[in-house]
N, CA, C and O atoms as CSV, one atom per row, in Angstrom:
chain,resi,resn,atom,element,x,y,z
A,1,ARG,N,N,157.998,120.798,76.234
A,1,ARG,CA,C,159.304,121.317,75.843
A,1,ARG,C,C,159.961,122.059,77.002
A,1,ARG,O,O,161.177,121.983,77.176
A,2,THR,N,N,159.173,122.768,77.788
A,2,THR,CA,C,159.727,123.477,78.940
A,2,THR,C,C,160.317,122.495,79.942
A,2,THR,O,O,161.341,122.775,80.564
A,3,GLU,N,N,159.666,121.338,80.099
A,3,GLU,CA,C,160.174,120.347,81.043
A,3,GLU,C,C,161.541,119.829,80.607
A,3,GLU,O,O,162.430,119.644,81.439
A,4,LEU,N,N,161.711,119.595,79.315
A,4,LEU,CA,C,163.001,119.136,78.806
A,4,LEU,C,C,164.060,120.220,78.991
A,4,LEU,O,O,165.199,119.923,79.352
A,5,ALA,N,N,163.690,121.461,78.747
A,5,ALA,CA,C,164.621,122.575,78.956
A,5,ALA,C,C,165.047,122.640,80.420
A,5,ALA,O,O,166.215,122.884,80.722
A,6,ASN,N,N,164.099,122.422,81.322
A,6,ASN,CA,C,164.434,122.438,82.749
A,6,ASN,C,C,165.396,121.310,83.108
A,6,ASN,O,O,166.240,121.476,83.988
A,7,CYS,N,N,165.281,120.174,82.443
A,7,CYS,CA,C,166.226,119.073,82.673
A,7,CYS,C,C,167.636,119.479,82.253
A,7,CYS,O,O,168.601,119.203,82.966
A,8,HIS,N,N,167.758,120.132,81.101
A,8,HIS,CA,C,169.071,120.615,80.664
A,8,HIS,C,C,169.617,121.639,81.662
A,8,HIS,O,O,170.803,121.628,81.993
A,9,TRP,N,N,168.748,122.509,82.128
A,9,TRP,CA,C,169.149,123.531,83.092
A,9,TRP,C,C,169.688,122.879,84.368
A,9,TRP,O,O,170.752,123.254,84.860
A,10,MET,N,N,168.957,121.916,84.893
A,10,MET,CA,C,169.385,121.262,86.132
A,10,MET,C,C,170.674,120.472,85.933
A,10,MET,O,O,171.534,120.456,86.812
A,11,ARG,N,N,170.810,119.823,84.793
A,11,ARG,CA,C,172.075,119.126,84.504
A,11,ARG,C,C,173.219,120.125,84.459
A,11,ARG,O,O,174.297,119.872,84.997
A,12,GLY,N,N,172.981,121.250,83.821
A,12,GLY,CA,C,173.999,122.295,83.766
A,12,GLY,C,C,174.359,122.805,85.143
A,12,GLY,O,O,175.528,123.052,85.438
A,13,TYR,N,N,173.357,122.961,85.979
A,13,TYR,CA,C,173.593,123.422,87.347
A,13,TYR,C,C,174.470,122.428,88.105
A,13,TYR,O,O,175.419,122.821,88.783
A,14,VAL,N,N,174.150,121.151,87.988
A,14,VAL,CA,C,174.938,120.117,88.672
A,14,VAL,C,C,176.369,120.092,88.137
A,14,VAL,O,O,177.322,119.995,88.911
A,15,TYR,N,N,176.519,120.178,86.829
A,15,TYR,CA,C,177.869,120.222,86.251
A,15,TYR,C,C,178.639,121.429,86.785
A,15,TYR,O,O,179.819,121.314,87.118
A,16,ALA,N,N,177.984,122.574,86.869
A,16,ALA,CA,C,178.653,123.780,87.376
A,16,ALA,C,C,179.090,123.592,88.821
A,16,ALA,O,O,180.186,124.000,89.202
A,17,GLN,N,N,178.235,122.975,89.620
A,17,GLN,CA,C,178.579,122.746,91.022
A,17,GLN,C,C,179.763,121.796,91.159
A,17,GLN,O,O,180.530,121.882,92.118
A,18,ASN,N,N,179.904,120.891,90.194
A,18,ASN,CA,C,181.016,119.934,90.214
A,18,ASN,C,C,182.255,120.460,89.505
A,18,ASN,O,O,183.254,119.750,89.385
A,19,GLY,N,N,182.194,121.695,89.038
A,19,GLY,CA,C,183.342,122.289,88.369
A,19,GLY,C,C,183.526,121.867,86.924
A,19,GLY,O,O,184.559,122.154,86.319
A,20,GLU,N,N,182.531,121.186,86.365
A,20,GLU,CA,C,182.589,120.751,84.965
A,20,GLU,C,C,181.985,121.855,84.092
A,20,GLU,O,O,180.900,121.705,83.529
A,21,LEU,N,N,182.717,122.961,83.998
A,21,LEU,CA,C,182.168,124.166,83.390
A,21,LEU,C,C,181.865,124.051,81.896
A,21,LEU,O,O,180.844,124.583,81.460
A,22,PRO,N,N,182.694,123.387,81.087
A,22,PRO,CA,C,182.318,123.254,79.670
A,22,PRO,C,C,180.990,122.508,79.484
A,22,PRO,O,O,180.168,122.885,78.649
A,23,ARG,N,N,180.796,121.461,80.262
A,23,ARG,CA,C,179.540,120.703,80.167
A,23,ARG,C,C,178.376,121.533,80.693
A,23,ARG,O,O,177.277,121.498,80.140
A,24,ALA,N,N,178.626,122.279,81.768
A,24,ALA,CA,C,177.589,123.153,82.319
A,24,ALA,C,C,177.164,124.188,81.287
A,24,ALA,O,O,175.974,124.432,81.086
A,25,GLU,N,N,178.152,124.790,80.639
A,25,GLU,CA,C,177.851,125.797,79.617
A,25,GLU,C,C,177.000,125.201,78.496
A,25,GLU,O,O,176.012,125.807,78.080
A,26,ALA,N,N,177.370,124.041,78.015
A,26,ALA,CA,C,176.628,123.409,76.920
A,26,ALA,C,C,175.181,123.124,77.315
A,26,ALA,O,O,174.260,123.397,76.546
A,27,GLU,N,N,174.982,122.579,78.505
A,27,GLU,CA,C,173.620,122.251,78.955
A,27,GLU,C,C,172.786,123.515,79.143
A,27,GLU,O,O,171.616,123.556,78.761
A,28,MET,N,N,173.390,124.542,79.729
A,28,MET,CA,C,172.635,125.773,79.969
A,28,MET,C,C,172.333,126.507,78.669
A,28,MET,O,O,171.277,127.124,78.539
A,29,ARG,N,N,173.244,126.446,77.713
A,29,ARG,CA,C,172.958,127.051,76.403
A,29,ARG,C,C,171.787,126.326,75.732
A,29,ARG,O,O,170.922,126.957,75.125
A,30,GLU,N,N,171.773,125.016,75.849
A,30,GLU,CA,C,170.665,124.235,75.282
A,30,GLU,C,C,169.353,124.629,75.953
A,30,GLU,O,O,168.349,124.856,75.278
A,31,ALA,N,N,169.363,124.709,77.269
A,31,ALA,CA,C,168.157,125.091,78.008
A,31,ALA,C,C,167.697,126.487,77.610
A,31,ALA,O,O,166.509,126.712,77.377
A,32,LEU,N,N,168.634,127.419,77.533
A,32,LEU,CA,C,168.274,128.796,77.198
A,32,LEU,C,C,167.674,128.879,75.797
A,32,LEU,O,O,166.694,129.592,75.580
A,33,GLY,N,N,168.252,128.163,74.862
A,33,GLY,CA,C,167.702,128.147,73.508
A,33,GLY,C,C,166.286,127.608,73.469
A,33,GLY,O,O,165.422,128.160,72.787
A,34,MET,N,N,166.051,126.539,74.194
A,34,MET,CA,C,164.717,125.939,74.217
A,34,MET,C,C,163.708,126.864,74.898
A,34,MET,O,O,162.581,127.019,74.427
A,35,LEU,N,N,164.119,127.468,75.997
A,35,LEU,CA,C,163.206,128.342,76.733
A,35,LEU,C,C,162.916,129.624,75.962
A,35,LEU,O,O,161.792,130.126,75.985
A,36,SER,N,N,163.916,130.147,75.286
A,36,SER,CA,C,163.707,131.356,74.483
A,36,SER,C,C,162.735,131.072,73.349
A,36,SER,O,O,161.885,131.905,73.032
A,37,ALA,N,N,162.857,129.901,72.739
A,37,ALA,CA,C,161.967,129.524,71.639
A,37,ALA,C,C,160.526,129.378,72.112
A,37,ALA,O,O,159.590,129.657,71.361
A,38,SER,N,N,160.348,128.940,73.355
A,38,SER,CA,C,158.992,128.759,73.874
A,38,SER,C,C,158.496,130.000,74.616
A,38,SER,O,O,157.407,129.995,75.190
A,39,ARG,N,N,159.297,131.053,74.599
A,39,ARG,CA,C,158.940,132.333,75.219
A,39,ARG,C,C,158.648,132.206,76.708
A,39,ARG,O,O,157.741,132.858,77.227
A,40,ALA,N,N,159.407,131.376,77.384
A,40,ALA,CA,C,159.281,131.220,78.833
A,40,ALA,C,C,160.219,132.229,79.496
A,40,ALA,O,O,161.324,131.882,79.912
A,41,ALA,N,N,159.768,133.472,79.587
A,41,ALA,CA,C,160.633,134.592,79.976
A,41,ALA,C,C,161.253,134.426,81.362
A,41,ALA,O,O,162.447,134.671,81.534
A,42,LEU,N,N,160.469,134.020,82.339
A,42,LEU,CA,C,161.003,133.907,83.697
A,42,LEU,C,C,162.109,132.863,83.756
A,42,LEU,O,O,163.190,133.128,84.282
A,43,TYR,N,N,161.843,131.683,83.221
A,43,TYR,CA,C,162.866,130.637,83.220
A,43,TYR,C,C,164.078,131.053,82.394
A,43,TYR,O,O,165.217,130.787,82.778
A,44,SER,N,N,163.834,131.701,81.265
A,44,SER,CA,C,164.945,132.144,80.415
A,44,SER,C,C,165.867,133.078,81.177
A,44,SER,O,O,167.089,132.962,81.085
A,45,SER,N,N,165.293,133.996,81.923
A,45,SER,CA,C,166.102,134.940,82.696
A,45,SER,C,C,166.915,134.228,83.761
A,45,SER,O,O,168.083,134.552,83.973
A,46,GLN,N,N,166.313,133.269,84.426
A,46,GLN,CA,C,167.028,132.534,85.474
A,46,GLN,C,C,168.180,131.727,84.893
A,46,GLN,O,O,169.273,131.707,85.459
A,47,VAL,N,N,167.945,131.066,83.777
A,47,VAL,CA,C,169.004,130.290,83.130
A,47,VAL,C,C,170.099,131.228,82.640
A,47,VAL,O,O,171.283,130.916,82.763
A,48,ALA,N,N,169.718,132.363,82.091
A,48,ALA,CA,C,170.705,133.321,81.587
A,48,ALA,C,C,171.633,133.792,82.698
A,48,ALA,O,O,172.837,133.927,82.481
A,49,VAL,N,N,171.095,134.040,83.871
A,49,VAL,CA,C,171.923,134.477,85.002
A,49,VAL,C,C,172.898,133.374,85.400
A,49,VAL,O,O,174.071,133.647,85.655
A,50,GLU,N,N,172.427,132.141,85.456
A,50,GLU,CA,C,173.325,131.039,85.822
A,50,GLU,C,C,174.357,130.778,84.733
A,50,GLU,O,O,175.513,130.479,85.031
A,51,LEU,N,N,173.949,130.887,83.479
A,51,LEU,CA,C,174.896,130.726,82.379
A,51,LEU,C,C,175.947,131.831,82.429
A,51,LEU,O,O,177.125,131.575,82.180
A,52,ALA,N,N,175.538,133.037,82.744
A,52,ALA,CA,C,176.497,134.146,82.857
A,52,ALA,C,C,177.539,133.855,83.927
A,52,ALA,O,O,178.714,134.176,83.752
A,53,ASP,N,N,177.121,133.254,85.025
A,53,ASP,CA,C,178.074,132.885,86.078
A,53,ASP,C,C,179.083,131.870,85.553
A,53,ASP,O,O,180.283,132.003,85.791
A,54,VAL,N,N,178.599,130.866,84.846
A,54,VAL,CA,C,179.491,129.848,84.277
A,54,VAL,C,C,180.451,130.487,83.278
A,54,VAL,O,O,181.648,130.199,83.289
A,55,LEU,N,N,179.930,131.346,82.424
A,55,LEU,CA,C,180.786,132.010,81.436
A,55,LEU,C,C,181.869,132.837,82.121
A,55,LEU,O,O,183.031,132.808,81.715
A,56,HIS,N,N,181.486,133.566,83.147
A,56,HIS,CA,C,182.464,134.372,83.891
A,56,HIS,C,C,183.544,133.485,84.503
A,56,HIS,O,O,184.730,133.807,84.441
A,57,ARG,N,N,183.129,132.377,85.087
A,57,ARG,CA,C,184.085,131.444,85.696
A,57,ARG,C,C,185.005,130.819,84.662
A,57,ARG,O,O,186.106,130.380,84.994
A,58,ARG,N,N,184.561,130.777,83.406
A,58,ARG,CA,C,185.385,130.223,82.321
A,58,ARG,C,C,186.237,131.294,81.653
A,58,ARG,O,O,186.932,131.017,80.676
A,59,GLY,N,N,186.188,132.510,82.173
A,59,GLY,CA,C,186.987,133.584,81.599
A,59,GLY,C,C,186.318,134.305,80.444
A,59,GLY,O,O,186.971,135.049,79.713
A,60,LYS,N,N,185.029,134.094,80.277
A,60,LYS,CA,C,184.276,134.734,79.192
A,60,LYS,C,C,183.413,135.860,79.768
A,60,LYS,O,O,182.198,135.898,79.578
A,61,SER,N,N,184.075,136.767,80.473
A,61,SER,CA,C,183.358,137.811,81.210
A,61,SER,C,C,182.586,138.760,80.306
A,61,SER,O,O,181.496,139.200,80.671
A,62,GLN,N,N,183.120,139.085,79.143
A,62,GLN,CA,C,182.420,139.996,78.229
A,62,GLN,C,C,181.100,139.379,77.766
A,62,GLN,O,O,180.066,140.047,77.753
A,63,GLU,N,N,181.142,138.111,77.390
A,63,GLU,CA,C,179.912,137.431,76.968
A,63,GLU,C,C,178.925,137.343,78.124
A,63,GLU,O,O,177.720,137.500,77.931
A,64,ALA,N,N,179.438,137.091,79.328
A,64,ALA,CA,C,178.580,137.032,80.513
A,64,ALA,C,C,177.894,138.378,80.738
A,64,ALA,O,O,176.697,138.431,81.022
A,65,ALA,N,N,178.654,139.457,80.611
A,65,ALA,CA,C,178.092,140.795,80.809
A,65,ALA,C,C,177.010,141.091,79.776
A,65,ALA,O,O,175.967,141.655,80.109
A,66,GLU,N,N,177.256,140.714,78.531
A,66,GLU,CA,C,176.262,140.938,77.477
A,66,GLU,C,C,174.981,140.157,77.757
A,66,GLU,O,O,173.877,140.653,77.532
A,67,LEU,N,N,175.140,138.946,78.246
A,67,LEU,CA,C,173.976,138.124,78.577
A,67,LEU,C,C,173.168,138.774,79.700
A,67,LEU,O,O,171.939,138.817,79.640
A,68,LEU,N,N,173.854,139.276,80.715
A,68,LEU,CA,C,173.163,139.923,81.834
A,68,LEU,C,C,172.494,141.223,81.405
A,68,LEU,O,O,171.401,141.540,81.875
A,69,HIS,N,N,173.132,141.971,80.526
A,69,HIS,CA,C,172.492,143.188,80.014
A,69,HIS,C,C,171.204,142.836,79.279
A,69,HIS,O,O,170.218,143.567,79.364
A,70,GLY,N,N,171.213,141.723,78.560
A,70,GLY,CA,C,170.008,141.268,77.875
A,70,GLY,C,C,168.887,140.942,78.848
A,70,GLY,O,O,167.719,141.212,78.570
A,71,VAL,N,N,169.241,140.363,79.986
A,71,VAL,CA,C,168.234,140.050,81.009
A,71,VAL,C,C,167.641,141.340,81.561
A,71,VAL,O,O,166.428,141.440,81.748
A,72,LEU,N,N,168.492,142.321,81.819
A,72,LEU,CA,C,168.018,143.588,82.381
A,72,LEU,C,C,167.150,144.366,81.399
A,72,LEU,O,O,166.268,145.122,81.808
A,73,ASP,N,N,167.399,144.183,80.116
A,73,ASP,CA,C,166.617,144.886,79.098
A,73,ASP,C,C,165.242,144.271,78.887
A,73,ASP,O,O,164.349,144.923,78.346
A,74,ASP,N,N,165.060,143.016,79.311
A,74,ASP,CA,C,163.764,142.333,79.105
A,74,ASP,C,C,162.680,142.867,80.004
A,74,ASP,O,O,161.544,142.397,79.948
């Protein structure tokens, strides 16, 4: 399951690099959900940081900040 989550994460990363932010957000949310369910804390934190960047770039700065605060609290 972690391997599949990593595939979603990498797809999201590529979409973000290409400026396809809605698709990047969807893939990273999927990855984060899968990683959180499997309690893969390190990967979850890394995906959360990248998702926060995408959210900020999409104008969702408050949600991005909340996500980052969650990472810092872990």
